[in-house]
N, C-alpha and C positions, 0 to 999 in steps of 0.2 A: 678139652675142646673150648670151654668157656675162657680158659686162660689164654689160649691162642687167639681167640676172637677179640678179647680185650686188648691184647698186644697189638694186633693188626689195626684196631680202631685208633689206638694211641698214635701209632706210626702215621696213619692216614691224616689225623688231625694235625700232627706236627708238620707234615709235608705241606698241607694247605696253608697253615700259618706261616711257614717259611716262604712259600711262594708269594704270599701277599705282603710280606714284611718289607719295610724300606731297606735299601742297601743290598738287596739280593743281586747276584751276579748273573747277567745274561750276556749273550753275544752282542758285541758292538755292531751297529748297522749304519753305514755311511752312504749318503746319496748326494748327488751334485745338484746345485740350484743357482739361478741367477738372483742376485740382490742388487738393488740400487741404494746408494747412500747419498743423501742430499748434502748441499754445500754448507749448511748450518745445522748445529745441534738443536734439539728441542727440549723443552721442560720435561722433566721426568722425575717423579717423586721417589721411584725405587732406586735411583742412582745416588751414590754417596755425595757427589758434587751437584746434584740436581739437574744434570743434563745427560741426555742420551743421544746416540746417533739416530737420525731420522731415516727410515728405510722403507722400501717397498720390495716385494718379492715378485719375480716374473721377468719376462723378456722385455716388457715395456713399462714405462712409468707414467703416472697421471699427476698433474700439478697440484691437486688437492687431496691426495690420498696417502700422505706421509704418516707413519706411525713411529712411536718410540721403540727402539731396540733395547731390551732390558739386559743385554749381555754384550761382552766384547767379542771382537773377531780376531782370532789368533793370527798373527803375522801381518795384520793390516795397520798401517799408519795413516790416520786421518789428517788431512790438511784442509782447514776451513776455506771456503770460497770455491771449492771444486766439487762437481757432482761425479760420482763414480758408478760404474757398472762392474760388479764383481762376480766371479765364479767361486762359489764356496762349497766346502763339504759341510753338510749337516750330519753331525755324528751323534747318533742316539746311543748313549753309553750303556754298558751292562749293569749299571746301578740305577736305583730308583730313589725318588725323593720321599718326603714324609707322607705324601698323598698317593704314593704308589705309581707316580708317573716317571717315565724314564728320563734321566738327565740328558740334556742335549747341549752340545757346544758347536760353535761355528769356527771353521778354519779356512783361511784364504788359499785358494788354488792359484788364481791369477787375477790381476786387474785387467779387465777387458777394455775399459774405456775410462778416461779421466778428462773432463772438460771444465774449463772455467765457466762458472755460472754467471750469465749476463745480469741476473737479478741483483747481484752484489752491488752493481753501480747505482741501484736505487737508494742505497744506504747513505743518506745525505740530508741536508736541509735545502728546501726548494721554496721559491716565491711564485705565487700565482700571478700570471700575466694576462690570461684571457679565459673567458668562458664561452664555449662554442664559437670560437674565432673572434669574439667581440672583446677588445681590450677593456680592462677595468677603467672606470671613469676617473677615480681619484686615488691618491696614495693611501687614503684611509681604508680603502677596500682591499689593499694588498694583504693577502693571507699567506702566511708562511706555513710550510708543512715539513715536519721532521719525520723521516721514514727510518725506522729501526728494524733492519732485516733480521738480526739474531733473535730479537724478541717478538718479531712479527707484529709490530705496533706502528700506529701513526699518531702524530700529535699536530693538530692545526691550531694556529693562533692568529688573532688580529685584535685591534683595539676593543672590539665589543663581543668577541665570541671565542671560545675554545672548543675544539673538537677532539675526541679520543676515539680510537677504533682499533680493531684487530685485523690483520691480514689472514684470511682464512685459507687462501690458496695462492701459490706463486710458482710460475714456470718461466720459460725462456722469454715469453711475451705475454703470458696470461697472468691475470691477477684478480683476486676476489676479496672484497672487503666485507667484514661483518657489520653488524648494526653499529652505527656511530652514535656516540653520546656527546651532547653539546652542553655548554654551560647555560644557566638559566637566563643570562643576560640577553636581551633582544637586540637584534641588529636592524637599523633603519634602512640599510642598503638592500634594495631588491635583489641585486646580484648575489650578495652574501646569503640571503635567505634561501636562495635556490641551490647554493653550493653543496650543502649536505645531501640534498635530494639527487643532485647530479652524480655525486660519488657512488651512490647506490647502483647506478646503471653502468659503471665501468667494468669492463671485462678484460681489457688489454692495455699494455703500456708500450711506449716506444721512446728510446733514448738516442739522441743524436748530439754528441758533444756535451754542451752544458744545458741542452734543452730536453725537457721531459714532457711527453704528451700522454694523456689517458684517453682511451677510446671505448666506444660501446661495441656491442656485438656485431653491428653492421659496419664497423670501421670508421665511424664518424668521430672526429676529434672533439672531445667534450671539454677538457681542461688542459691548459698549456702552462708550463712552469719553466722557470730558469733557476739553475743551481745558485745557491747562496754561498758566496765565497767567504 
């Protein structure tokens, strides 16, 4: 009796250990989901090249809710400059990782939508022409701004001040800047002193040809730029 009880105990312990061990085989489970992939990759420390696809999951996307996708999508060829809506299989495989979590992979079912991202046109150098509709008084006040869309950064320069900042959110017409960092050099121009404060109130942008306008939440045009050739 004791021998049989000991044997049953050993079998039970082995079964529990096997069930909790990495690499155990379970049945694959596949479910369909909508994924959005943004027009530019984002920084990602877990990727070999330092970049990952920027994605959101669901039927709709929000301009400031992109996350790094730490895995590839089988059958999907990414082309920068386009925003995608994809239907994917989420396949929970029958194996587990070292932490006991089931391995998951993504596989393309179809590209539901592919649209050129209008925000790509922001990627350029621009010269400030007016603040709240008032033209700058002198050429010394002319502030150039370089907008780098892949890196989500802005760099503003003029003879007495440099500005650095991050783009925290970007959509078809929406934009949100993070806190701006300026050089310690002071500007005598009153217009340029208010420039950084004005940027903090910007929520939208509009591009018409070589003209760029930044607007506030009420639609008022705060800053006007011209593309620098």
